[in-house]
TORKOL-4160 file (C-alpha; in steps of 0.2 Angstrom, whole numbers, padded with zeros to 4 digits, m for minus):
218
<pt num="1" X="0104" Y="0194" Z="m0106"/>
<pt num="2" X="0122" Y="0196" Z="m0111"/>
<pt num="3" X="0134" Y="0205" Z="m0099"/>
<pt num="4" X="0135" Y="0223" Z="m0103"/>
<pt num="5" X="0117" Y="0226" Z="m0107"/>
<pt num="6" X="0106" Y="0237" Z="m0097"/>
<pt num="7" X="0087" Y="0237" Z="m0095"/>
<pt num="8" X="0080" Y="0254" Z="m0090"/>
<pt num="9" X="0062" Y="0255" Z="m0084"/>
<pt num="10" X="0049" Y="0244" Z="m0075"/>
<pt num="11" X="0033" Y="0235" Z="m0078"/>
<pt num="12" X="0041" Y="0221" Z="m0089"/>
<pt num="13" X="0030" Y="0205" Z="m0089"/>
<pt num="14" X="0040" Y="0191" Z="m0080"/>
<pt num="15" X="0040" Y="0179" Z="m0096"/>
<pt num="16" X="0048" Y="0193" Z="m0106"/>
<pt num="17" X="0062" Y="0196" Z="m0094"/>
<pt num="18" X="0065" Y="0177" Z="m0094"/>
<pt num="19" X="0066" Y="0177" Z="m0112"/>
<pt num="20" X="0079" Y="0191" Z="m0111"/>
<pt num="21" X="0091" Y="0179" Z="m0102"/>
<pt num="22" X="0091" Y="0167" Z="m0117"/>
<pt num="23" X="0104" Y="0170" Z="m0130"/>
<pt num="24" X="0092" Y="0166" Z="m0144"/>
<pt num="25" X="0092" Y="0182" Z="m0155"/>
<pt num="26" X="0073" Y="0181" Z="m0160"/>
<pt num="27" X="0068" Y="0181" Z="m0142"/>
<pt num="28" X="0079" Y="0197" Z="m0139"/>
<pt num="29" X="0071" Y="0204" Z="m0154"/>
<pt num="30" X="0054" Y="0201" Z="m0146"/>
<pt num="31" X="0060" Y="0210" Z="m0130"/>
<pt num="32" X="0065" Y="0225" Z="m0140"/>
<pt num="33" X="0048" Y="0225" Z="m0148"/>
<pt num="34" X="0039" Y="0224" Z="m0132"/>
<pt num="35" X="0050" Y="0239" Z="m0125"/>
<pt num="36" X="0045" Y="0249" Z="m0141"/>
<pt num="37" X="0026" Y="0245" Z="m0137"/>
<pt num="38" X="0029" Y="0250" Z="m0119"/>
<pt num="39" X="0036" Y="0267" Z="m0125"/>
<pt num="40" X="0020" Y="0269" Z="m0135"/>
<pt num="41" X="0009" Y="0266" Z="m0120"/>
<pt num="42" X="0020" Y="0277" Z="m0109"/>
<pt num="43" X="0016" Y="0291" Z="m0121"/>
<pt num="44" X="m0003" Y="0288" Z="m0119"/>
<pt num="45" X="m0001" Y="0287" Z="m0100"/>
<pt num="46" X="0009" Y="0303" Z="m0100"/>
<pt num="47" X="m0004" Y="0313" Z="m0109"/>
<pt num="48" X="m0017" Y="0308" Z="m0095"/>
<pt num="49" X="m0005" Y="0311" Z="m0081"/>
<pt num="50" X="m0001" Y="0329" Z="m0087"/>
<pt num="51" X="m0019" Y="0333" Z="m0084"/>
<pt num="52" X="m0018" Y="0326" Z="m0066"/>
<pt num="53" X="m0001" Y="0335" Z="m0063"/>
<pt num="54" X="0009" Y="0319" Z="m0062"/>
<pt num="55" X="0024" Y="0314" Z="m0074"/>
<pt num="56" X="0023" Y="0321" Z="m0092"/>
<pt num="57" X="0030" Y="0313" Z="m0108"/>
<pt num="58" X="0043" Y="0327" Z="m0108"/>
<pt num="59" X="0049" Y="0321" Z="m0090"/>
<pt num="60" X="0051" Y="0303" Z="m0093"/>
<pt num="61" X="0054" Y="0292" Z="m0108"/>
<pt num="62" X="0049" Y="0274" Z="m0109"/>
<pt num="63" X="0059" Y="0258" Z="m0104"/>
<pt num="64" X="0072" Y="0251" Z="m0116"/>
<pt num="65" X="0086" Y="0239" Z="m0117"/>
<pt num="66" X="0104" Y="0246" Z="m0121"/>
<pt num="67" X="0117" Y="0234" Z="m0128"/>
<pt num="68" X="0136" Y="0237" Z="m0124"/>
<pt num="69" X="0138" Y="0249" Z="m0138"/>
<pt num="70" X="0121" Y="0257" Z="m0138"/>
<pt num="71" X="0119" Y="0276" Z="m0133"/>
<pt num="72" X="0127" Y="0291" Z="m0140"/>
<pt num="73" X="0146" Y="0289" Z="m0140"/>
<pt num="74" X="0156" Y="0305" Z="m0142"/>
<pt num="75" X="0174" Y="0311" Z="m0140"/>
<pt num="76" X="0190" Y="0301" Z="m0142"/>
<pt num="77" X="0202" Y="0294" Z="m0138"/>
<pt num="78" X="0194" Y="0297" Z="m0121"/>
<pt num="79" X="0176" Y="0294" Z="m0126"/>
<pt num="80" X="0159" Y="0296" Z="m0116"/>
<pt num="81" X="0144" Y="0284" Z="m0120"/>
<pt num="82" X="0128" Y="0294" Z="m0115"/>
<pt num="83" X="0116" Y="0280" Z="m0109"/>
<pt num="84" X="0103" Y="0288" Z="m0099"/>
<pt num="85" X="0100" Y="0307" Z="m0100"/>
<pt num="86" X="0091" Y="0319" Z="m0088"/>
<pt num="87" X="0077" Y="0321" Z="m0101"/>
<pt num="88" X="0074" Y="0302" Z="m0099"/>
<pt num="89" X="0072" Y="0303" Z="m0080"/>
<pt num="90" X="0064" Y="0320" Z="m0077"/>
<pt num="91" X="0081" Y="0327" Z="m0071"/>
<pt num="92" X="0083" Y="0314" Z="m0057"/>
<pt num="93" X="0099" Y="0306" Z="m0063"/>
<pt num="94" X="0109" Y="0303" Z="m0079"/>
<pt num="95" X="0121" Y="0288" Z="m0083"/>
<pt num="96" X="0137" Y="0290" Z="m0093"/>
<pt num="97" X="0150" Y="0277" Z="m0097"/>
<pt num="98" X="0168" Y="0285" Z="m0097"/>
<pt num="99" X="0181" Y="0277" Z="m0108"/>
<pt num="100" X="0198" Y="0282" Z="m0104"/>
<pt num="101" X="0214" Y="0279" Z="m0114"/>
<pt num="102" X="0229" Y="0273" Z="m0104"/>
<pt num="103" X="0237" Y="0286" Z="m0093"/>
<pt num="104" X="0224" Y="0299" Z="m0098"/>
<pt num="105" X="0217" Y="0312" Z="m0086"/>
<pt num="106" X="0198" Y="0312" Z="m0087"/>
<pt num="107" X="0196" Y="0330" Z="m0081"/>
<pt num="108" X="0206" Y="0344" Z="m0071"/>
<pt num="109" X="0203" Y="0346" Z="m0053"/>
<pt num="110" X="0186" Y="0352" Z="m0050"/>
<pt num="111" X="0170" Y="0352" Z="m0039"/>
<pt num="112" X="0152" Y="0352" Z="m0043"/>
<pt num="113" X="0139" Y="0363" Z="m0033"/>
<pt num="114" X="0123" Y="0354" Z="m0039"/>
<pt num="115" X="0127" Y="0335" Z="m0042"/>
<pt num="116" X="0133" Y="0320" Z="m0033"/>
<pt num="117" X="0143" Y="0307" Z="m0044"/>
<pt num="118" X="0144" Y="0288" Z="m0042"/>
<pt num="119" X="0158" Y="0280" Z="m0052"/>
<pt num="120" X="0158" Y="0261" Z="m0053"/>
<pt num="121" X="0174" Y="0254" Z="m0061"/>
<pt num="122" X="0169" Y="0242" Z="m0075"/>
<pt num="123" X="0187" Y="0239" Z="m0082"/>
<pt num="124" X="0205" Y="0244" Z="m0078"/>
<pt num="125" X="0212" Y="0254" Z="m0064"/>
<pt num="126" X="0207" Y="0272" Z="m0060"/>
<pt num="127" X="0217" Y="0284" Z="m0050"/>
<pt num="128" X="0207" Y="0298" Z="m0040"/>
<pt num="129" X="0210" Y="0312" Z="m0028"/>
<pt num="130" X="0195" Y="0312" Z="m0016"/>
<pt num="131" X="0195" Y="0324" Z="m0001"/>
<pt num="132" X="0214" Y="0328" Z="m0004"/>
<pt num="133" X="0219" Y="0309" Z="m0004"/>
<pt num="134" X="0225" Y="0299" Z="m0018"/>
<pt num="135" X="0217" Y="0282" Z="m0021"/>
<pt num="136" X="0217" Y="0268" Z="m0034"/>
<pt num="137" X="0201" Y="0260" Z="m0038"/>
<pt num="138" X="0199" Y="0243" Z="m0048"/>
<pt num="139" X="0185" Y="0234" Z="m0057"/>
<pt num="140" X="0171" Y="0232" Z="m0045"/>
<pt num="141" X="0175" Y="0247" Z="m0034"/>
<pt num="142" X="0164" Y="0262" Z="m0032"/>
<pt num="143" X="0170" Y="0280" Z="m0031"/>
<pt num="144" X="0158" Y="0292" Z="m0022"/>
<pt num="145" X="0161" Y="0310" Z="m0027"/>
<pt num="146" X="0148" Y="0321" Z="m0017"/>
<pt num="147" X="0145" Y="0339" Z="m0022"/>
<pt num="148" X="0156" Y="0352" Z="m0015"/>
<pt num="149" X="0171" Y="0341" Z="m0014"/>
<pt num="150" X="0187" Y="0344" Z="m0025"/>
<pt num="151" X="0191" Y="0329" Z="m0035"/>
<pt num="152" X="0199" Y="0322" Z="m0051"/>
<pt num="153" X="0202" Y="0305" Z="m0059"/>
<pt num="154" X="0213" Y="0296" Z="m0072"/>
<pt num="155" X="0217" Y="0280" Z="m0080"/>
<pt num="156" X="0231" Y="0273" Z="m0069"/>
<pt num="157" X="0235" Y="0258" Z="m0080"/>
<pt num="158" X="0243" Y="0253" Z="m0096"/>
<pt num="159" X="0226" Y="0247" Z="m0103"/>
<pt num="160" X="0209" Y="0256" Z="m0107"/>
<pt num="161" X="0198" Y="0259" Z="m0092"/>
<pt num="162" X="0179" Y="0260" Z="m0092"/>
<pt num="163" X="0168" Y="0269" Z="m0078"/>
<pt num="164" X="0150" Y="0268" Z="m0076"/>
<pt num="165" X="0145" Y="0285" Z="m0069"/>
<pt num="166" X="0128" Y="0290" Z="m0061"/>
<pt num="167" X="0125" Y="0309" Z="m0060"/>
<pt num="168" X="0112" Y="0314" Z="m0047"/>
<pt num="169" X="0102" Y="0325" Z="m0051"/>
<pt num="170" X="0106" Y="0326" Z="m0070"/>
<pt num="171" X="0113" Y="0341" Z="m0079"/>
<pt num="172" X="0132" Y="0338" Z="m0078"/>
<pt num="173" X="0131" Y="0326" Z="m0093"/>
<pt num="174" X="0127" Y="0341" Z="m0104"/>
<pt num="175" X="0144" Y="0348" Z="m0099"/>
<pt num="176" X="0152" Y="0332" Z="m0104"/>
<pt num="177" X="0143" Y="0332" Z="m0121"/>
<pt num="178" X="0149" Y="0350" Z="m0124"/>
<pt num="179" X="0167" Y="0345" Z="m0120"/>
<pt num="180" X="0166" Y="0330" Z="m0131"/>
<pt num="181" X="0160" Y="0340" Z="m0146"/>
<pt num="182" X="0172" Y="0355" Z="m0143"/>
<pt num="183" X="0190" Y="0351" Z="m0147"/>
<pt num="184" X="0202" Y="0361" Z="m0137"/>
<pt num="185" X="0189" Y="0367" Z="m0124"/>
<pt num="186" X="0197" Y="0359" Z="m0109"/>
<pt num="187" X="0214" Y="0368" Z="m0113"/>
<pt num="188" X="0206" Y="0385" Z="m0117"/>
<pt num="189" X="0206" Y="0400" Z="m0106"/>
<pt num="190" X="0187" Y="0400" Z="m0107"/>
<pt num="191" X="0185" Y="0383" Z="m0099"/>
<pt num="192" X="0183" Y="0389" Z="m0081"/>
<pt num="193" X="0169" Y="0401" Z="m0087"/>
<pt num="194" X="0160" Y="0388" Z="m0097"/>
<pt num="195" X="0161" Y="0375" Z="m0082"/>
<pt num="196" X="0154" Y="0388" Z="m0071"/>
<pt num="197" X="0138" Y="0389" Z="m0081"/>
<pt num="198" X="0135" Y="0371" Z="m0076"/>
<pt num="199" X="0139" Y="0374" Z="m0057"/>
<pt num="200" X="0157" Y="0367" Z="m0058"/>
<pt num="201" X="0173" Y="0375" Z="m0052"/>
<pt num="202" X="0190" Y="0371" Z="m0059"/>
<pt num="203" X="0207" Y="0371" Z="m0051"/>
<pt num="204" X="0220" Y="0370" Z="m0065"/>
<pt num="205" X="0235" Y="0375" Z="m0053"/>
<pt num="206" X="0230" Y="0359" Z="m0042"/>
<pt num="207" X="0229" Y="0349" Z="m0058"/>
<pt num="208" X="0247" Y="0351" Z="m0065"/>
<pt num="209" X="0256" Y="0342" Z="m0050"/>
<pt num="210" X="0245" Y="0327" Z="m0053"/>
<pt num="211" X="0248" Y="0327" Z="m0072"/>
<pt num="212" X="0267" Y="0328" Z="m0068"/>
<pt num="213" X="0268" Y="0315" Z="m0054"/>
<pt num="214" X="0259" Y="0302" Z="m0064"/>
<pt num="215" X="0265" Y="0306" Z="m0082"/>
<pt num="216" X="0247" Y="0309" Z="m0087"/>
<pt num="217" X="0240" Y="0314" Z="m0104"/>
<pt num="218" X="0228" Y="0329" Z="m0103"/>
């Protein structure tokens, strides 16, 4: 399986996963076909499980293979790739890839009251304020941003940065999607009120010194 791909789900036959490691396109096609069949069988299972008060089709989607550009990509020049949403996992977690332009601030200083975030740096250098301390994370590093802690992060380099972010439980990805599809929302006077609907608090006064100190674009 090429670097950058993601398999979501379980119950893959060993021979199928072995084929996924082969660069032969037809074999990858068979894996994708198998995943589609798994999705169909998951729907049947879910109908039965609903009657026994276990997981329903609305709470969990079937397994899939995501390539490096698969998913819903929104926003720009700072873009988000929505890979796994809360509707896929019964609200247990969501997975989003943040793509940051050089010297771009990802978000104002903020905290979440409902979710924890785990940010794995895929590419580039990412600056962050965690618990009042500035740090620089590089590819292979992980930033843990627990709920209730003020934080922000930015691309600290001259090249694009990519961050794989896991949000647990899910929900905050819906705010990301709203920001990506609402130009000017981050700069508007209403943003703090909008963020509060998703359990987030914003500190714009604490953001300005960071932007000025690192010459960030926001």
